[in-house]
FIDOBA-56560 format. One line per field, with one value per residue (C-alpha): residue number from 1; chain; x, y, z. Coordinates in steps of 0.25 Angstrom, whole numbers, always signed. Example, Ala and Ser with C-alpha at 12.3 -4.5 7.8 and 13.67 -1.06 7.14 Angstrom:
<sites>
nr <- 1_2
kette <- A_A
xx <- +49_+55
yy <- -18_-4
zz <- +31_+29
</sites>
This chain:
<sites>
nr <- 1_2_3_4_5_6_7_8_9_10_11_12_13_14_15_16_17_18_19_20_21_22_23_24_25_26_27_28_29_30_31_32_33_34_35_36_37_38_39_40_41_42_43_44_45_46_47_48_49_50_51_52_53_54_55_56_57_58_59_60_61_62_63_64_65_66_67_68_69_70_71_72_73_74_75_76_77_78_79_80_81_82_83_84_85_86_87_88_89_90_91_92_93_94_95_96_97_98_99_100_101_102_103_104_105_106_107_108_109_110_111_112_113_114_115_116_117_118_119_120_121_122_123_124_125_126_127_128_129_130_131_132_133_134_135_136_137_138_139_140_141_142_143_144_145_146_147_148_149_150_151_152_153_154_155_156_157_158_159_160_161_162_163_164_165_166_167_168_169_170_171_172_173_174_175_176_177_178_179_180_181_182_183_184_185_186_187_188_189_190_191_192_193_194_195_196_197_198_199_200_201_202_203_204_205_206_207_208_209_210_211_212_213_214_215_216_217_218_219_220_221_222_223_224_225_226_227_228_229_230_231_232_233_234_235_236_237_238_239_240_241_242_243_244_245_246_247_248_249_250_251_252_253_254_255_256_257_258_259_260_261_262_263_264_265_266_267_268_269_270_271_272_273_274_275_276_277_278_279_280_281_282_283_284_285_286_287_288_289_290_291_292_293_294_295_296_297_298_299_300_301_302_303_304_305_306_307_308_309_310_311_312_313_314_315_316_317_318_319_320_321_322_323_324_325_326_327_328_329_330_331_332_333_334_335_336_337_338_339_340_341_342_343_344_345_346_347_348_349_350_351_352_353_354_355_356_357_358_359_360_361_362_363_364_365_366_367_368_369_370_371_372_373_374_375_376_377_378_379_380_381_382_383_384_385_386_387_388_389_390_391_392_393_394_395_396_397_398_399_400_401_402_403_404_405_406_407_408_409_410_411_412_413_414_415_416_417_418_419_420_421_422_423_424_425_426_427_428_429_430_431_432_433_434_435_436_437_438_439_440_441_442_443_444_445_446_447_448_449_450_451_452_453_454_455_456_457_458_459_460_461_462_463_464_465_466_467_468_469_470_471_472_473_474_475_476_477_478_479_480_481_482_483_484_485_486_487_488_489_490_491_492_493_494_495_496_497_498_499_500_501_502_503_504
kette <- A_A_A_A_A_A_A_A_A_A_A_A_A_A_A_A_A_A_A_A_A_A_A_A_A_A_A_A_A_A_A_A_A_A_A_A_A_A_A_A_A_A_A_A_A_A_A_A_A_A_A_A_A_A_A_A_A_A_A_A_A_A_A_A_A_A_A_A_A_A_A_A_A_A_A_A_A_A_A_A_A_A_A_A_A_A_A_A_A_A_A_A_A_A_A_A_A_A_A_A_A_A_A_A_A_A_A_A_A_A_A_A_A_A_A_A_A_A_A_A_A_A_A_A_A_A_A_A_A_A_A_A_A_A_A_A_A_A_A_A_A_A_A_A_A_A_A_A_A_A_A_A_A_A_A_A_A_A_A_A_A_A_A_A_A_A_A_A_A_A_A_A_A_A_A_A_A_A_A_A_A_A_A_A_A_A_A_A_A_A_A_A_A_A_A_A_A_A_A_A_A_A_A_A_A_A_A_A_A_A_A_A_A_A_A_A_A_A_A_A_A_A_A_A_A_A_A_A_A_A_A_A_A_A_A_A_A_A_A_A_A_A_A_A_A_A_A_A_A_A_A_A_A_A_A_A_A_A_A_A_A_A_A_A_A_A_A_A_A_A_A_A_A_A_A_A_A_A_A_A_A_A_A_A_A_A_A_A_A_A_A_A_A_A_A_A_A_A_A_A_A_A_A_A_A_A_A_A_A_A_A_A_A_A_A_A_A_A_A_A_A_A_A_A_A_A_A_A_A_A_A_A_A_A_A_A_A_A_A_A_A_A_A_A_A_A_A_A_A_A_A_A_A_A_A_A_A_A_A_A_A_A_A_A_A_A_A_A_A_A_A_A_A_A_A_A_A_A_A_A_A_A_A_A_A_A_A_A_A_A_A_A_A_A_A_A_A_A_A_A_A_A_A_A_A_A_A_A_A_A_A_A_A_A_A_A_A_A_A_A_A_A_A_A_A_A_A_A_A_A_A_A_A_A_A_A_A_A_A_A_A_A_A_A_A_A_A_A_A_A_A_A_A_A_A_A_A_A_A_A_A_A_A_A_A_A_A_A_A_A_A_A_A_A_A_A_A_A_A_A_A_A_A_A_A_A_A_A_A_A_A_A_A_A_A_A_A_A_A_A_A_A_A_A
xx <- -120_-130_-135_-127_-134_-144_-132_-124_-124_-134_-130_-141_-138_-147_-140_-146_-149_-146_-139_-130_-115_-106_-91_-84_-82_-74_-81_-83_-97_-90_-81_-93_-101_-90_-87_-72_-66_-53_-60_-56_-41_-43_-50_-40_-28_-35_-38_-24_-16_-27_-29_-15_-14_-28_-29_-17_-24_-37_-40_-45_-34_-27_-14_-8_+7_+8_+10_-2_+4_-9_-23_-34_-49_-58_-70_-74_-89_-96_-106_-109_-104_-90_-90_-92_-105_-112_-102_-108_-99_-96_-94_-84_-83_-69_-64_-49_-38_-26_-13_-2_+11_+10_-4_-16_-24_-34_-47_-53_-66_-66_-77_-73_-80_-78_-81_-77_-74_-73_-80_-72_-79_-73_-59_-54_-59_-51_-43_-40_-44_-44_-35_-40_-48_-63_-63_-54_-57_-64_-60_-60_-63_-67_-82_-85_-83_-94_-108_-114_-107_-108_-123_-123_-118_-130_-139_-133_-135_-149_-151_-145_-139_-127_-118_-107_-100_-106_-118_-126_-135_-144_-151_-165_-175_-165_-169_-158_-163_-158_-150_-143_-131_-117_-105_-91_-87_-73_-73_-69_-55_-54_-68_-76_-90_-101_-112_-126_-134_-135_-141_-130_-115_-109_-95_-87_-77_-64_-56_-64_-63_-73_-83_-93_-87_-89_-95_-106_-107_-107_-116_-126_-126_-128_-139_-146_-145_-152_-140_-140_-125_-122_-125_-135_-130_-140_-133_-119_-112_-103_-94_-99_-93_-79_-75_-80_-89_-95_-86_-93_-90_-99_-109_-120_-125_-134_-127_-127_-128_-123_-115_-101_-90_-85_-71_-76_-84_-73_-64_-75_-76_-61_-61_-72_-66_-53_-61_-59_-73_-79_-93_-102_-98_-109_-115_-114_-99_-91_-77_-84_-85_-87_-102_-100_-90_-99_-110_-100_-96_-111_-113_-101_-106_-119_-112_-104_-116_-124_-113_-111_-126_-126_-113_-105_-97_-85_-76_-61_-54_-40_-33_-41_-38_-23_-24_-31_-20_-9_-14_-14_+1_+4_-1_+6_+19_+17_+13_+26_+35_+28_+27_+40_+33_+25_+37_+38_+24_+23_+25_+14_+5_+7_+3_-11_-12_-5_-15_-26_-19_-18_-33_-36_-27_-35_-48_-53_-63_-67_-80_-78_-88_-89_-85_-83_-68_-63_-70_-66_-73_-73_-82_-93_-103_-111_-124_-133_-142_-130_-128_-115_-115_-103_-98_-88_-88_-78_-67_-52_-52_-37_-41_-45_-60_-61_-54_-64_-75_-70_-76_-68_-69_-77_-66_-59_-69_-69_-54_-54_-64_-55_-43_-52_-55_-40_-38_-48_-42_-28_-32_-30_-18_-11_-4_-17_-16_-31_-32_-31_-42_-52_-49_-50_-63_-70_-64_-70_-84_-84_-81_-92_-102_-98_-100_-113_-119_-111_-111_-96_-85_-74_-64_-66_-60_-47_-37_-45_-47_-33_-28_-37_-34_-19_-21_-29_-18_-7_-15_-17_-2_+1_-9_-5_+10_+6_-4_-5_+8_+3_-7_+2_+3_-12_-11_+3_-3_-12_-1_+7_-6_-9_+5_+7_-6_-7_-13_-28
yy <- +96_+100_+114_+118_+131_+125_+119_+131_+138_+149_+163_+170_+185_+187_+197_+192_+200_+215_+215_+203_+206_+208_+211_+214_+228_+234_+232_+247_+253_+264_+256_+246_+257_+262_+249_+249_+241_+239_+230_+218_+222_+224_+211_+203_+210_+206_+192_+189_+185_+175_+169_+167_+158_+152_+148_+138_+130_+128_+114_+120_+130_+124_+132_+125_+126_+138_+152_+162_+174_+183_+184_+192_+193_+190_+192_+195_+195_+197_+186_+190_+204_+203_+215_+208_+215_+209_+197_+190_+182_+188_+179_+183_+176_+178_+173_+174_+173_+166_+168_+157_+154_+148_+150_+159_+163_+153_+159_+154_+156_+159_+161_+169_+172_+184_+186_+195_+183_+169_+158_+147_+137_+145_+147_+136_+144_+156_+164_+176_+190_+201_+213_+223_+225_+223_+211_+218_+212_+200_+185_+178_+163_+153_+155_+140_+136_+146_+140_+154_+158_+144_+145_+159_+153_+143_+155_+162_+151_+150_+164_+164_+178_+186_+191_+200_+190_+178_+172_+161_+152_+140_+130_+133_+127_+125_+127_+129_+127_+137_+134_+122_+120_+122_+113_+115_+102_+97_+88_+98_+101_+110_+117_+119_+114_+117_+107_+113_+103_+90_+97_+106_+107_+120_+118_+131_+131_+136_+138_+147_+149_+156_+147_+136_+126_+112_+107_+117_+115_+100_+98_+107_+100_+87_+91_+98_+85_+77_+70_+63_+62_+76_+84_+94_+109_+118_+132_+138_+152_+158_+171_+179_+191_+188_+180_+178_+167_+163_+155_+144_+146_+137_+125_+120_+106_+96_+89_+73_+69_+55_+54_+48_+51_+39_+40_+38_+26_+20_+20_+14_+3_+1_+0_-9_-18_-19_-22_-8_-2_+2_+4_+15_+12_+12_-2_-2_+2_-10_-15_-15_-1_-5_-3_+11_+14_+8_+17_+29_+26_+27_+40_+46_+42_+48_+61_+61_+58_+70_+80_+76_+78_+91_+98_+100_+89_+88_+79_+78_+75_+71_+85_+87_+73_+75_+88_+80_+70_+80_+87_+74_+72_+85_+83_+70_+77_+87_+77_+69_+81_+83_+68_+60_+47_+49_+49_+33_+32_+45_+38_+28_+38_+47_+35_+37_+51_+47_+36_+47_+55_+43_+41_+55_+54_+42_+50_+48_+58_+60_+65_+76_+81_+88_+79_+79_+81_+76_+63_+54_+46_+58_+66_+55_+54_+42_+47_+42_+36_+28_+37_+43_+58_+66_+79_+90_+92_+103_+95_+96_+109_+111_+111_+124_+126_+127_+113_+107_+112_+106_+93_+81_+66_+59_+49_+59_+58_+42_+42_+51_+41_+29_+36_+38_+23_+21_+31_+25_+11_+16_+27_+18_+11_+15_+1_-7_-19_-20_-5_-7_-18_-9_+3_-5_-12_+2_+9_-2_-1_+14_+13_+2_+11_+22_+14_+9_+23_+30_+18_+18_+13_+23_+12_+10_+24_+18_+28_+40_+34_+30_+44_+51_+41_+44_+59_+58_+49_+58_+70_+61_+59_+73_+77_+66_+69_+84_+82_+67_+60_+48_+46_+46_+31_+31_+38_+32_+18_+23_+30_+17_+9_+19_+21_+6_+2_-3_+8_+6
zz <- +28_+39_+42_+55_+58_+68_+75_+78_+92_+94_+90_+97_+99_+112_+120_+133_+146_+145_+158_+155_+159_+147_+145_+158_+163_+174_+188_+191_+187_+180_+172_+169_+164_+155_+149_+151_+140_+148_+157_+149_+150_+165_+167_+160_+168_+181_+177_+170_+182_+187_+173_+170_+183_+182_+167_+166_+178_+171_+165_+152_+150_+137_+139_+151_+152_+143_+148_+146_+138_+138_+141_+134_+136_+124_+132_+147_+151_+164_+164_+179_+184_+189_+198_+212_+216_+227_+228_+216_+207_+193_+180_+170_+156_+149_+136_+138_+128_+133_+125_+127_+120_+106_+102_+100_+113_+118_+123_+136_+142_+157_+167_+179_+192_+201_+215_+226_+236_+231_+239_+243_+234_+222_+227_+217_+205_+209_+199_+208_+212_+202_+207_+197_+184_+183_+193_+204_+218_+212_+213_+200_+199_+189_+187_+184_+198_+203_+202_+202_+190_+182_+186_+179_+166_+165_+168_+156_+147_+151_+145_+131_+127_+128_+139_+131_+121_+128_+121_+128_+120_+122_+113_+110_+119_+130_+144_+155_+169_+179_+192_+188_+198_+190_+193_+186_+179_+182_+169_+159_+155_+142_+146_+159_+161_+171_+174_+178_+187_+179_+167_+159_+157_+152_+145_+145_+134_+139_+126_+117_+102_+92_+87_+92_+101_+95_+108_+106_+91_+91_+103_+97_+84_+91_+100_+89_+81_+92_+96_+110_+110_+115_+128_+123_+122_+128_+129_+126_+126_+117_+115_+104_+97_+102_+90_+76_+81_+94_+103_+112_+127_+134_+131_+140_+138_+144_+156_+156_+170_+173_+161_+161_+150_+142_+147_+162_+157_+149_+161_+170_+159_+159_+174_+175_+165_+173_+186_+192_+191_+204_+209_+203_+188_+178_+176_+161_+161_+163_+157_+143_+137_+123_+123_+128_+117_+106_+111_+111_+97_+93_+100_+93_+80_+83_+86_+74_+65_+72_+70_+55_+53_+61_+57_+44_+39_+29_+21_+23_+10_+7_+10_+23_+27_+25_+33_+44_+44_+43_+56_+63_+59_+63_+77_+78_+74_+85_+95_+92_+94_+108_+112_+108_+111_+99_+89_+88_+83_+75_+61_+64_+69_+57_+48_+53_+47_+34_+32_+34_+23_+14_+15_+11_-1_-6_-6_+8_+14_+28_+33_+44_+53_+67_+78_+93_+91_+105_+107_+118_+130_+139_+128_+129_+140_+143_+149_+160_+149_+143_+130_+125_+123_+118_+124_+122_+107_+109_+102_+106_+113_+110_+95_+88_+88_+73_+72_+82_+73_+60_+55_+57_+54_+65_+67_+75_+86_+85_+86_+99_+105_+102_+108_+121_+122_+122_+133_+142_+140_+144_+154_+166_+161_+148_+147_+150_+141_+139_+136_+121_+120_+128_+120_+107_+111_+114_+102_+93_+101_+99_+84_+82_+90_+81_+68_+73_+73_+62_+52_+50_+59_+62_+62_+47_+45_+51_+45_+50_+63_+65_+61_+71_+82_+80_+80_+93_+100_+96_+102_+115_+115_+115_+125_+135_+134_+138_+148_+153_+151_+159_+148_+136_+135_+132_+118_+116_+116_+105_+97_+97_+92_+81_+76_+75_+70_+55_+46_+44
</sites>
């Protein structure tokens, strides 16, 4: 195993400027001087009516459709004073615990702006007007829509140090230029991102858990190993002192102008093959996507090799393989209860997991390492120079952080990408008779590219690959049934194929 100390995020203790704002205090000078500890209660009381209405409408809020039982402040920090003086905006950073029925509270990161009067351009970001508490009389809004405030975030990352429990760090030797124009990205769903010029992109993790986020941890490991398959991380910030270990809040990486994600390129190729491509398409993306799938397979193998060299690996033996298969079977049972269309295929799907158990019983061992964890065509960018770069190493955000940081077989990533080719092929028309052939050709090209770089073809691990692909298809059925019923035929076609295929 490799020494991983050099790959951990920085733990510098620089306290930063002496006049850096800290924990929110009441707005009156006397109360500020007294350090009234009741300010947090008063602040939350004033914000609660706004937040109860605003949170369920956010794309990144995971608790849609369930009532909010309670809100609690884990932390409140004035990054920029929120007293409304001289008409300047304030910036308030919150870690907010949201209690909903049937589970433990989720902690969300919020950045709120305050102004006496909101300009028309920021009206869409409005939360409301505080009637009492430390923000009384001020308008409260989503700060990421305000270029003055998102510009301040970049300035803070340019000066590593502390602001209350917020610790800002940068890679050694990093130079961050000042004055880059910020713009809020519309591409994120589970998080939020701000692009600075055409140079950097800051991802803000909305759901926060103690520990290093895998997106920071793995991106640093890859960049420090010299990999060219990752957008280089240059700075980040964390919450310290609130949990047993620092919690990652934001990650600043190199932006890749002119890049296009694999999902978009695959759909362009499909449209071109059907004679539907219009003007302005890249000259090298025609109906045949297989050369790009092959190159993407090579890039994926390079990432897996670099991660295995840089971070600890392990070996799964019979008992742990059995637990792995049991968890897959449990997810199948839960999905079948929720989506009755799965029931006719349940027996055949379960066979994929039973075959995996049998291999473990016969002495098979599985290599496990850190992996991407949520790999699909949308998580791969083809740069202006024609290289593939993988992004968003966070893993599936709905899974616990500890689980996402656990070493797993690399085949899990491969299965995710194979499912993504199937999705692309059937996206326009789930009943397209040519979809299966297009998907299979690109699945084969991806595996061949992976084998060329890794020295082993993932299709040779047929039982393991089938189990992971089946588990992914079951997850997709549950997701589509809940969120996009019109897309349900796409994973159901895979379910039928996997349930009726001969055992490897």
